[in-house]
N, C-alpha and C positions, 0 to 999 in steps of 0.2 A: 340335163338334169344332174349328172355328177358334178358339173362345174358349180351349180348352185349349192350342192351339198359341201363341196370344198370351200366355197366362199363363206358358207355359214360356219363351217368349222374354224376357219381363220379368224372370223369374227368373234367366235366364242373364245378362242385362245387369247385374242387381243383383250377382250373384256376381263378375262381371268387375270391376265398379266397386269392390266390396269388396276384391278382390284387389289392384287398383291402389292403393287407400288403404293396405292392409297393406304393400305394397312400398314406398310412398312413406314410410310411418312408419318402416319398416325402414332405408331409406336415410338418412333424417334422423337416426335414432339412431346409425347407424355414423359419420355426419359429426360428430355431437356428441362421440362417444367418440374419434374421431380428433382433434378439436379440443382436447379435454382432454389427451390424451397429448402432442400436439405442443407445447402451451404449457406442459408441465410440466417441462421441462428447458431449460437455457441451454448445454448442451455440444453443440458442432456435430456431431460424429460420431454420437453416439447419436440425436440429433435427426433427422439425415439418414436414418438406418436406419428410424426409425419412420415417417417420411414416405413412404419408398419402400414399406414393407410395406402401409401403408394405401391407397396409390394402386393397387397391383396388386390388393389384395383388392376394393376398391370398384369397380373397372373390370373385374374378372374377366380380368385380363391375366397373361401369363406372367412379365413383368418390368416394372420401373419404374426410372427413373433421374432424377438431378438433374444439370444442367449449369449452372455458374455462369459469369457473364461475367467474363473476365479483361481488365481495361482496359489492362494493360501490352502484351499480345499482340493485343488487339482481337479475341479469339476466345473461344469457349466451351469450358469445360473439364469433362469428366466428373468429378464428385466422389463420387457415391454411386450404387448400384444396390441392388435387392432383396437382402436378406441370404442368401436361399437361391439366389441366382443363381451358379452355378459359374464364370461368366466375369467376375465382378465385379473380380477383381484385375487381369485383363488390360485391363479397360475404364477403370479409374480413371486420371485424368490425360491421357487421350486428348484432343487439341485438335480442335475442330470450327470450320471457318471460318464467318464470318457470311454470306459470299457463296457461293451455290451449294449450300446445304444447307437441309433443311426446318427444322431447329432454328434456323439463322440467320435464316430468314424469319419464324419465330415471334417471335423477339426484336425484329428490325428493324421488322417491320410491326405488332407488338403485336397479334396475332390468333391465334386457334386454328386448327390444322391437323389434319385427320383424314385418314388414308389407310388404306383397307381392303386394298390390294394394292400392295406397293412393288416388284413384279418388274420393271417397265420404267419406274419412277419416275426421271427424270433428276436430281431434286433430292435424292434419297436419298444420304447420305454413306456409301458403301460401304466407305471406308477404316476406319471404326470397326469394322465387322464383321470386316474382314479382320484387323485387329490384335487384336481380342478373341476371335475365333472364334465369336462369336454370330451367329445367322441372324435378321435383322429382317425380318418379313414384312408387319407392318402397325403403325401407330402413331398416337397422338394426342399432340399437343404443345401446351402452353398456356404463355403468358408468365408470369414471376414479376416483379413490380415492387413497389418500396417507395417511396411518396411521388413517383410518376412517374419514379423511377430504375430502369432496367433492372437486375435482379438476376440472371436466368437463365431457364432453361427446364425445366419439369417434363413428363416423358413417361411414358406407359404404352405397352407394346410387346407385340404379338402377342396379340390378342383370342382367348380360348380357344374361344368359340363365337360365330358370327354376325358382325355388323358393329358398329362403334362406334355408340353411340346418343346421343341428346340427354341422357339421364341421365349418361352417361359424360362428356360435355362439361361439364354443370353440376357434377358431382362434382369434376372436375379443376380448374375455375375456383375453386371455393370452397377446395379443398385448396391450390391454388397461392397464393392470397391469404393464407391462414393461414401457409403455408410461408415466404412472402417475409418476413413480419414476424418470424416465429420465427428464421429464418435471419440476418436483419439483427441481431436482438438478440443471437444467439449470437456472431456475428462481432464486434459491439462489445464483448461480454463478453470475448472472447479478446483483442482489442486492449488492453482495460483490464487484463487479467491480465498480458500481455506488458509493458505500460507499468509495472505495479507491480513485476514481476520486475526490470525494468531499474532502477527507482529503488531497489529493495532492494539490488541489486548495487552501484549507485553509492554508497548509504549505507554499505555495508560497505567499500567502497574508501576512502570518506572517513574512517571510523572507524579502518581500518588505517593510513592515512597519518597521521592525527593521532596515533595511538598511537605509531607509530615515529618520526615527526618530533619529537614532544615529548620522547620518551625520548632521542633522539640529541642533541637540543639542550640538554637540561638538564645533561648532564655537563660539556661544555666551558664552558657558561655559568657554572656553579658555580666552575670554576677561574678564569674571568675575574673574577667577583665577589670571589673570595678575594683575588687578587693586586691588584685595584684598590683594595680596602679597605686592604690593607697598605701600598700605594704612597701612598694618600691620607694615611694616619696618619704615615708616616715622612718623606714628601717635603715640600718647602717651595717657596714662590713658584710659577713657571709650571708646574713639573712636578706640583705638588699640584693646580693648577687642571685640568690635562689629565687627571689621575687621577680628579677629581670628574666630569668629562664622561664619561669611560669608565664609571664607576661608575653614573651616572644613566641612561646609555644601556642598560647591562646590566640595571638594574632594570626599565626599561620593557620590555626584551625578555622578562625573566622574567614579567612580568605578562601579556604576550601569550601565552606558552607556557602559563600557568595557564588562560587563557581557551580556548585550543585544547583543552586537556584537558576543560574543563567542557562544551564543545560536545557531547561524547559522551554527556552525561547530562542533556540538556534534558528528556527524558521518562523517568520512572522510576516503577515500580510496586512493590508489595510483593513481587511474584513475582520481581522482579530481585535480591532480597537474598539473601545466603548468611549466615544467622545463626550465631552461635557464642557460647558462654559465655566471656567475656574480662574481666579487670580493666580498669576504666576508665582506671586510671593508665597502663596500657600504650599505650592509644590516645592519651592525652595526650602521652606521651613521644615517640611517633612524630611527631605534629603539631608538637611543639616542635623536633624535630630538622630537620623539613622547612623551617621558616621561620626558623631561627635565623640563617642567613647573611644573609637579607634584613633582619632586625631589626638586626643589627650594622652592616650597610651604611648604614642610616639613623640610627644611633646611639641606637636605641630600647632601653629596658630591658624585657625580657620576664620577668614573674614567673609561675611555674606553681605553684599550690597544690594539694596533694593531701591533704586531710584524712583520708582513709580509703583506704589502699592495697589493702585486700581487697575494695572494693566491686566486685561482678560485675554486668556488663550482658550481655543477649543481643542482640547487634547484628551487622550486617556491618561488620567491623573496617575494611575498606578504604573503604567509603562514608561511614561515620561519621567516620573519620579525615580524609577529604577535605572533609566539612562543616566540621570544626574548622579545617582548613588554610585553607579559604576565608574563614572568619570572621577568622582571624588575619592573613591577606594583606589583607583589607579594612581591619582596624584599622592594619596597617602602612602601607598606601597613604594613608589619609586622616588620619594623625597626623603633624604636622610633626616634623622631625628633633629627636631628643633627647627623645622622648615616653616615656610609660610605658604598657604593655599588660599586663593581668592575666588569666590563664586559670585558672579555678577551678570547683569544683562544690560543691553542697550537697545533702545527702540530705533528701528529703521522705518522708512516710509511704508513698506508692505510686509515687514517681517520683524521679528525680534532675535537679536544675536545674544546667545547665552555663552558665557566663557568660563572655563575653569583654568586658572593660571597657577602654576606651582614653581618652586625653587629647586626642583629635583634634579635627577641625573641627565635630563635632556634626551633628545632623539636625533640620531644622525640624519642628514638630509635624505639619504637614500632609503631611510625606513619609514618616513612620514606617512606614506600610503600603506605600507605593509602592516603597520601596527594595528590596523583595523581587520585584518584577516583572522578568522577563527583559529585558535590554538597557536598563533604566532606571538613570539616574544623577541625582543631585540637580542637578549642574552641567549647564549647556547643552552639548550635544555639540559645538558649534562653538568654545566658549570654554573648555572644561574643561581643568584643569591636570593631572589625575591619571591620565589614560589608561585603557585597558582597554575591554572591551565591555559590562560591566555584567551579568555572568552569574554571578559568584560567590555572591552572596547568594541568588539565585533557585534555584541548584543546591543550596546547602546546606539551604535550606527544603524542597526537594523530597525530599532524602535523609532529613531528620528526619521529615516527614510520612509517608514510606513505611515508617518504623519505628513509626508510630502515635503520633509525638510532636508537639510544638508548637514554633513558634519565633516570637519577636517582638523588638521593639527599643525602647529607651527613651532619651531624651536630653533635657536641659535646654535645648537650643537651640544655636545657632551658637556655635562656639568653646568649648563646654563638654563635649565629649567624648560618647561613646555607650556604651551597654551592650546587648549582644546576649544573649538568653537562649534556651536549649534546654531544653525539658522532655521527658524520655524516661521511659517507663513502666519500672518495675523488674519483674523476674521474681517471680512469686508464690512464697511459701514460702521 
């Protein structure tokens, strides 16, 4: 008989031990699931909701909440509670002082606090219950820290059955550790998004300013260029010298305006193009009109050769037109007064080759590729005579490549002029 009793006792212990193992396995599985969900999002509000629901579930509590430390007010602020909590809206943004509150003690002393009965607890911050309408009877609070930095406090409130346990304590510490990292990452992501939005707004303001300023400046400057050119041609002596000074200054101003316009197009992709079927001759005529005043001001001869007026290209007329204008402005700038510039094109089997040839200062062989780099100029930036920011060729090349074309330069060296080539694919059929 005693042997049977002993056998039954061993069986009971084994069953209890098995039950404990099953419970522990279940707890660990739940923690793993919680960890996967917590680390699956970088959006703060959904993340907080997930944390709260898992805390309440794992501790068998009526509710759970997160309070984050506010360094401005030096207080804790409720930022989330379980999604099924009817008092959640009233609870959010309530401030909890660090002194004289259980949550404050959790954060300041970096320790876990468990209270099974808050009826007469002097540290219980009853103002939160009064403002939210929630009745807090018991709680467990654990600190959340990120790299020794206090983040906030994680709480489970009102144990549904019995008292808070060591399992509750362990579960809360694990969840608080994971939550602190996830919350910090989410906060940094929000800060990054805000910074990105601010930069995007600044970039939009910059582009708007450049667009408006360049438009408003170009019209009066064209008038100044026109009158200065007439005055230089008709006047003599000192007045002619003054007219030349005005004209040179206006030309430099025009170059700066063109660079301002180019700043908007430092980055361009094929998606930014608005393609249409258009005669290439029409784009040539617009580019010619755009630079004619500048060419005349420097005494250049501009020849535009159109061998086939019916040649159709499929391009963004504004951006290809700007590429040609940039090439012509570059030729104008680096060709001494009284030079000759030729704009022409030649049809190939599957492409059209556009050329801008000048009698300018030329390009050294080792600079033929580098001239297309943004902000690069052959002259030293401290001693150069031609001005500008060195963006025109880089923008032109970007426009051409966005069309699926190629651009390159050839030159026989210093003082022997340059030729710039654009190869654009022609529409099939």
